[in-house]
N, C-alpha and C positions, 0 to 999 in steps of 0.2 A: 545530185548535189549532196554534199555532206556539210553539216554544221557540227563543230566540235565544241563542247561546253565543259569547262572545269567546274565541278560542283562540290568536290570534297578533296581534302588533302590530309595526308598523315606524314609527319616528319619523323624520320628514323635516323638516329645517330649511329653511324657505323663504327667510327673510330674516334676516340676523344682523348684529350690530354688534360690532366688536372694540374693547376698551378700549385706549387709547393706552398703551403700555408699552415698556420697554426690551427689545430683542431679545437673548435668551439662548437658546442651544440646547445640549442635551447633545451631547457629541462634538466641540465646537468649542473645546477648550482651547487657549490660545495659548502660545507660547514665553515671552512677556512675563509671563504668570501663573506659569509654572514658574520663571522666573529671579528673581522677586521674593523678596528675602531677609527682609523684614519688612513688617509692615502700615504703609501710609503715614500712618495717623492714630493708630496705637497700636503703637509699636515693641516694647512688652512682650508683645503678644499671641502666644500659642503657636499659634493657628490663627485662621482667619476664614471666615465664610460669604460666599463671593463672590456667590452669588445663591441664592434659594430662591423657587420659584414653585409655587403650589398652586391647585387648583380643586375646588369641591364642587358636584356637580350632582345634582338630584333628577330621576330619569328613570324611565320605565316599563319594567319587565322582564316579558315574557310569562309567566314562571314564578313570579316573586315579587311582582308588582305594582310599586308605586312603591318605589324603593330610592334610597339615597344613594351616589354614587360619588365618592371623593376621590382625586385624582391629585396627586402632589407630585414635583418634580424639584429636586435640590440639587447645588451645587458647593461644595466646601470646600478651602481651602488650608491645608496643614500647614507651619508655620514652624519649630517646635521639637519636640524629643522629648516635651515635656510635652503636646503637642497630639495625640499618637498615639491617645489615647482616642477622638478624633473619627472614627477609622477603624472603630470598633465602634458600630454603629447598632442601637438597640432600638426596637421599635414594638409597643405593647400593642394588644390587640383583645378585644372582648367574645366570650365563649365559653360562653353559657348555653343551656339548652334552647330558650328563646324568642328568643334573639338571638345568632346565630352569624355573626360577621364573617369575611370572607376577606381575607387580606393577601398581596400579591405584591411582591417586589423585582425590579427589572429594570434593564438598562443600567448595571450597576455596574462601573465601571472606575477603576483607579488609573493616573495619568499621572506619569511621571518624565522628566527631561531627562538623556539619556545621550549624551555626546560631541556635544552640540549638536543632537541629534535627539529627538523625542518618542517615548517608549516606553510602550506601553499594556499593562496587565495586567488581564485580565477576571476578574471574580469567578466562581469555580467553585461547583458545587452544594453541595460540602461546606463552603462558607463561610457557608451559611444554615441555620439550624435553629430549631426551636420549643421553647419551654419553658412549663410551667404556672406561672402566678403565683398563682392562687387558683381557687376553684370557679367564679369568674365571669369571670376574665380569663386569656388566654394572652399570649404574647409572641413575636414573630418577631425573631430576632437575626441580624445580618450582620457579618462581619469582613472588611474590605477587605484584599486581598493586596498585598505588596511596598510597604508604606508606609515612606517615609523623610522626613527633613527636606527640605522643598522640594516634596514630592508634592502633586498636586492630585487629589482624589477626587470622583467624581460618581456619582449613582445616581437611580433613580426608584422610587417605590412607589405602589401602588394599594390602597385599602381599599374593599371592597364591603360596605356595611351594608344588611341586609334591611329596615331601618326607614327611613321617609321623614320621620322627625321629629327626627333627630339630625344636627347639623353640628358637627364637632369644633372646639374652640378653636384659633385660629391665633396663634402667638407670633411677633411681629416681632423682638423682642429675644432675646438669648441671653447666655451667659456669655462669649462671644467676640464680636468686632465682626461686624456684618452689613452688607455693602455694599449689598445690594438684596434687598427682600422684597416679594412680591406675592401677594395672595390674592383669588380671585374666587369668588362664589357665583352659581349659575344656578338660579333657583327659579321653578317654574310659578306662575301667578297664583292657583292654588287654595290656596296656602300663604302665611301671613304669619308671618315670623320677626322677633323683636326682636333687633337687634344691639347689643351693648354693648362699649365699649372700656375698657380699664384701663391703668394705667401713667401715665407722665409725658410720653411722646412719642407723638404721634398721627399716623397715616398720612393721606395724601391719599385722598379717597374720591370715586369717580365712579359714576354709575348710568345705566343705559339699559334700554329696554324692547324686547325682540326678538320680533317676530311669529314664531310657530312653528306647524307643522302636524303632526298625527299621523294616520297611516293605520291604521285598524283592519281586520283581516280578519274578516269575519262569516260564521258558518255558520248557515244556516236549515234546521232539520229539520222536515218536515211529517208529521203523523200523521193517521190515519183512512183509510177506504176511498176508493180512487181519488185519494189525495193525490199531489201533485207530488213528484218526487224532491228530495233534499237539494240546496240551492243554496248557492253561495259568492258573496260580494260584498264590497265594501270600503266603508268609511265614513271620511270625512275630518273631522277636528276641528281647528279653529283655536284657538289660545290665545296668551297673552302670557307670555314668560319674562322675569322680572326679573333683570337682571345687575347686580351690585355689585362693584366692584373697589377693593381697598385697596392702596396702594403706599407703602412707606417706604424711604428711602434714607439710607445712612451712619449707621447706628445704633451707638452705642458699646456696648462690652461692659458687661453688668450685673454689676458686681463685688460679691461678697458681702462683708459686713462683720460685725463683732461684733453680737450681739443683734438678729438678724433671724430671725423665725420661719420664713419661707419666702420666699426672694428672688423666686420666680416670681410672688408676689402683686403685685409692683410692676413687672414687666416689661411692656412695651408688647404688648398682645394684643387680639384681638377674639373675642367669643363670641356664639353665636346660640341663642335659645330659641324654640321654636314657640309662637306666640301663638294662632292660630286657623286653621281650615281652612274653605273655602267651595267645595265641589265643585258642579258643575252638577246641578240637580234634587235637591239634598240640602240640609238645613238647615245653617246655619253652626254650627260647633262651636268653643267657646273652650277654650283650655288655660291654661297658667300665665301669668297676666298680673300677679299680685301675690302677696305671700307668703301671704295667706289662702287663695287658690285653690290654691297649691302644696301647703300643708300639708293642706288638705282632701282633695286628691287622694291624697296619701300615706296619710292616716289611713284612707281607704276601701280601701286595698290589702288583699287577703286575708291577706297575711303581716305585717300591721301592726295595724290597729285591732281586727280580730276576735280576735287573739291576746291582747289585753288583757282580753277578756271571759271567758277560760277560767280557771276557779278550782278545778275539781274535783280536779285532780291534786295540789294542795298543801294543801287545806283541813284535813285531819286533822293534818298536821304543824304547820301554823300555829296551830291551836287550842291545842296543847300548849305551843308556844313562847310564846304570848301570855298564857297563863294567869296569870302573876304580874306582868305589866307593868301599870303604873299611869298613866304619863305618855306623851304623844306622843313625847317624846325617847327613852324606853325602847323603845317600839314600833319607832321608826325604827332604832335600833341593833340590836335583836334580829333584825329582818327582814333588815337590811342584812348583818349578820354571818353570818346563816344562808345567804344566797345566796352570799356570798363564800367561805364555808367549803366549801359543797357543790358549787359549780359551778366548772368550769375553762374558761377562755377558750381557744378553738382558734386564736387569732391571726387570725381573719377579721373584718374590719370590716363595716359595712353597717347600714342602719336597717331592713332587712327580715329577718324570721326565716329561718333556713336549715332547721333541723330542726323548728322549731315549739317553743313553750314546753313542751308536755307531754312530747314525746320528749326534749328537751334536759334536762328535770328528771329524767327516768328514767335517762338515760345519763350525767348529771352533767357534760355538756360542751355547748358551743354557741358561736355567734358573738356579737358585741356585742349584736345585737337580741334573740336568744334569752334572754340573761342579763338585760339591763336592762329589757326589756319584762316579763319574769317578775317582776323586782323591783318594777316599777311596779304590776303587777296585785296583788301581795301587799300592798303599802302601801295600795292602794285597799280591798282586802278587809278590812284592819284598821280601816277607818274614817277613814283619813287622806286629805286632798286631795292626790293625787299625779297627776302628768302626765308624759308623755315629753317630752324636749327633743331636737330634731334638732340635730346638730352636724356641722361640717366639721373634720376633724383638721388639724393644722398641715401635715402632708405633702400634704394634699388641697387646701390653699389656703383663703383667706377666702371665705365665701359672700357675695359682693358684690351679686349680682343675683338676683331671684326665678327659680328654676328647680329642677326636681326632682332634678337631678344635682349640685346644689351641696352636698348633704349626703352623708356616708358613715358616720354614727355616730349613736347615740342614747344618752342618759343619762336618769336619773329626777330629778324635782324634787318636793319636798314643800312645799306652801304652809303657812306658819306666820304668826302675828301679827308676827313679826320679819323676815319676808321668806322667800324660797325657800331650802330646803336642797337642794344639788345632790349627787347620788350616782352613783357608777359602781362596780358590783360586780365588774368584770373585773380590777381590780388589787388584789392582796392587801394592799398598803400604803396604799391610799386610805382616807380617812375622810370623814365628812360635811363637805362644802365644801372638801375637799382632793382635787381631781381629778387623774388622771394628766396629766403635762405635755403629752401628745399632744392633749389635749382643750382646752387653754387657747389658744383661737383666736378672740379677740375676742368673738363673740356666737353664741347659738343661738336656735332658735325653739321655744318651748313650745307644745304642742298640747293644747287642752282637749277634753272629750268632745263639746262642741257644734260642734267643727270650727274654732273661732276660735283665733287664735294670738297670741303676744306675744314680742317680742324679749327675750332673757335675757342679761345680761352674764355672760360666763364668766370674766373676768379677776379674780383675787383682789384683795380690798381689805385683808385682814388681813395684817399684817407677819409674815414668817417670820424668826424670830430665830436667830442663831448666836452663842453666847457661848463665848469661848475664855479659859481661865485657864492661864497658862504661867509657870513660874519656871525660871530656869536660871543656871548658874554658869560663868564663864569662867576657865580657868587661864592661867598665864603663857605657855604655848605657843600659846594661841589655841584650844585644844580646849574645846568647849562640851558641858555635860552638863545635862539638864533633864527636866522632867515637863510634860505637857500634859493638860488636861481640856477636852473640847469637848462642849458641850451644844447639840443641834440640834433645832429645833421645826418643826412643820407641813411646808411643802414641803421645807425643808432636811433634815428627818428622813426624809421619804419617799425622797428621792434617796439619802441615805446608806444606808438600809436596802436599797434596790434594789442599790446597789453592793456591799454586803457579801454579799448573797445570790448575786450573779452570779459570785463568785469564792470559791475556798477561802481560808481565813484566811491561809495562807502567801503565796498569790498577792496577796491584798488588801494585806497589809503590805508586800510587795515593791514593789507599785505605789505605795503611800503613801510609802515611803522614796525611790523614784526621783523622785516629784513634789516632794519636799521636800529638794532639794539633797543627795541621797545620804546622808541620815542613817541611823543604825542604831536600830531600834526594838526595845524589849524591854518586858516586863511589860504587854502589851496586854490590855485588858479592855473589855467593853461592857455597858451596862445598858439595860434596857427594849427590847431588840432586838425582842421579839415583842409587847410591850404597846404597840400602835401609837397609843393615845390619849395616851401620855406621851412627853416628849422622849427621844430616844436620846442616851446619854452614852458617849463614848469616852475612855479614859484610856490613856496610855502614857508610858514613859520613853524618852529619846532621847539619842544622842551624835552629834556631828558635828565633823569636823576641817577642814571648808572653809566654815564658816558666818561667818567673819570673816577679816580680813587682818591679819597681823603684819608690819609694815614697820619695821625698825630697832627703836627702843624704844617704838613706838606700836602700838596695836591699833585698827583701824577696823571698826566694827560697825553693821550695819543692825539696830536693836533688835527689829524684828518677826520677824527671821530668815526662815524659809520662808513666813511669812504675809504678807510684803511684796508689795504691788501695785507692780510695777516697770515695767509697760508700759501705755501708754494704748491701750485697745481702739478708740478713736475716732480714725481717721486721715484720713478724708475731709475735704476743705475744705468741701464742701457735701453735705448728706445730704437727699434728697428723700423718704425714707420713714421711718416712726417707729422708735424704739428700743424693742425688746421685751425686757424683763427677765423676763418670764413671771409674776413675782409681786413684790410689795414685800418688801424685806428690810432687816434691821438686823444688821450684823456688829459685835460688841463684843469688845474685847481688853483683858484685864487682865494685864499682864506685869511680873514682878518679876525684876530682873537683879542678880546678885551679882558685883561686879567682883573681879579677882584681887588677892591680896595683893601689895603693892609697886607698885600702879598707882593713879592718880588720874584723875579726869575733867578733860580739857583742853577739850573742846568738847561741848556738849549742844544738841540741836535745841531751838528755842524753841517754846512752845505755839502752836497755830494753830486757827482755826475758820473753816470755809467754809460758807456757807449759800446755797442757791439760792432764787430767787424762787418764789412760789406754793407754798411748802412742798414743793417737789419733792424735796429731800433735804438732808442736812447731813453734814459731816465735822468731827470734833473730835479734837485731838491734844494731850495734856498729859503732861509728864514731870517728875518731881521727883527730886532727888538727896538722899540721906540717908546720910552717911558712905560706906560701901562698898556701898550698895544703891541701885538706881534703880527707881522705880515709874512704869510707863507705862500710860496709859489712852487707848484709841483707840475711836472710834465712826464707822462709815460706814453711812449709811442712805439708801435710795431709797424714796420713798413712793408711787410710781406704777408699776404693772406695765407700762404703755405710755406712752412719752414722745413727744410729737408732734415732727415734724421742725422746727417753729418754735422748739423749745427746744434744738435740737441744739448750737448754739454755746455756750450756757450750760452744758450738760452736759459738753461737751468741755473747756471751761475748768475746770470743777469737777474732773474727773478729772486734768487736768494739774496743778492745785494739790495735789490729794491725793497723787498719785504723787511729786511733788517733795518733799513733806514726809515721806512714808513712806520714801523712799530717802535721806533726809538722814542722814548717819552720826554716830554717837557716836565720839568720839576719846578713847582712854585713853592716858595717857603713863606711862612708868615713872618712879618717884620714888626 
């Protein structure tokens, strides 16, 4: 009998091809680079990436099998003090029982020009350290030494991933200009990866096939009487390595603007997802090729689907809670409120259970999956049609392409004749169909018991109202005294409740005063703070000495005071990505103004109405004078949570007109 065991392997590259690329080398910083005072194409840039080159190779390791090695080298120019943050580099890595990545920084040097000569300062070991981000991820951090305005920094890092199925996303664009970015993958023919590009600028792509050869050292051990001694030999295996190179040049800084959920969603980048493997003498195995196969794979994970079938740990509690419920709506609220009240989120995301639903229920704490899969299981047990919905949070980015790592969150959905009711029991101020803002990220994937899936719109369609009633009096010195009553509903209410909870009342009021032109607030009260199904109402009195201008014998006044929108948030000439308001809203103001004795109205803003096409939104402004009293009614409403880039010009002009009207002053003259 013979047993053949592979115990070592040496890979030998027989013939290779090199992608044509610009030559950059670490350590070759020029005086011209150090002398450069500003970026030639973006004079406002605080820093720029002069070049960034990376490779991702799937190679065989004798100890770990096939692994993925990622090597990246980068050179960055610092122009201004605001760019010093680029001297602090952070690199996350997986750190779980089944997936431990290793990260190494090397060749890290800061270059400065001193008396016409290049001065090098190398990174010391105390400039690199590790920190724990979560139970699943760690982070290697590096702080470059001796960084000044004009410095050039460069460094290299390597990531060794024990998995052969993961290639990290490569971002070509950044928040600063990128002069040159190159990324190459080297993948044996046994693997097929789908590559997908996102953003609005696309790199040049070249591909080649490189013949390669691997030498295996083989140990043959013979057994039985009179058998020959153990022998050693080598075997040579030829294969093709597929090389793909992406090159992008002169990429502008991706500048953040108002109402963008995550600017990285729109940066030029390429991602890879394993589609199939086809090893010699083995059947072909398909992986994630579409959303149905992705969610089917996730549903079958031990820490996902099976957790939904566990019911014994909550059955007795649920029977008591549901005893008096009669309608599906009552069941949903009772179960939802029970989970929210008894469970505490540990701030870990993920669609896979950490502790498992049974242990989490007993200990009253868990991650997102522990809590919301538990909620889904309870809803199902009560007879409702409930299913989990996979979500990618705003910070994680939009799930654009089918892949298992696109999601990092899960919520529950209950199917009703009027549509799905979405639930997230990890936020104390969330109610049915009012999800935490972190979840409002375009769409999710609902998974049914049979493994099928459906795209679910996560963006709210119901308008969240904010109704403000304010009356105030102006005296002859320009001092204003008044009262405000603000009624906030749905998402507006959730945000205000969260703000109130995060601060002591004294701190909250101080923040409110500072935000509202340094007014002084007194007699503050709030209603329905805990009754989250009702609007929250805040009332307070206020005084302000700098809310209007007294010039000569005239008073100049913005009638909305500290509620005035005075700056247009949309400044770009062209916007290529959508405007994300998170939710539709309607802000309404009813303001009564008592003018001081001895004064009369000289100038009053005229009424105005601005309406956008396709019912996107509307602004109305009306003011009436009646003796010494002015009555002002204003409405500003946006009817879509996400506004496409094609409508940006219209939206920008709408805000321009609204702000012009809101900042138009009332002029009072002494009589």
